[in-house]
N, C-alpha and C positions, 0 to 999 in steps of 0.2 A: 408250242403252237396254239394259238387261240382256237376256240370252237368255230368261229367264222372262217378262219384260214383253213382249218381242216375240211370244212364243207366246201370251200372253194377249190381245194386241191383235188377233191374227189368228184367234181362236176363232170358228168359223163360226156357232155357234148363239147367241152373245151372252152376257150375264151377268144376264138377267132373273130374277126370283123363280121364274117358271115353269120356266125352264131349270135352276135350282138344285135345285128339287123333282124334276125329271125325272132329274137326275143322282143325287140321293140315293136315289130309288126304284130306279134301275138298280143302284146300289151294294148295296141290300138284296137285290136279286134275285140278284146274282152273288157277293156276299161269302161265302155258305156254300161254294160251289164253289171259290173262291179259297182259303179257309181250308183246305179239304180238300187241295187241290193242294199248298199250302206244307207242311202237316203230313205228307203222304205223301213230300215231298222231304226230310223230316227237319228242317225249320226249327222251332225251339222258342223259347219265351219267353226273352228275354234275349240271344238271338243278334243279331249285327249282320249286315245284308245289304245288298247293293247294290240300289238301286231300279232296276227295269227299265223303259225307255220304249220303246214300240213305236208308231210312227206317231202320236207326240204323245199317246198314251193311256197313263197311268200305272196301275200296280197301285194298288188302294185303300190308303189309309193304314191298315194293319191290324197289330196286334201280337198275337201268339199269347197266349192266356190260360192 
């Protein structure tokens, strides 16, 4: 089992449609703040960055526009 599959199998809140909707809603709530943080850090469209993982929570898949 790969490391990603192991993390998925242990996800506490499951993989239901309701949980997916909750995560999407959470993303819509926090994405503007994440976008601003990354822009303030000087990250621009086309740049390559390392994905940061903190306590098994990843930054949203976001590309500057």
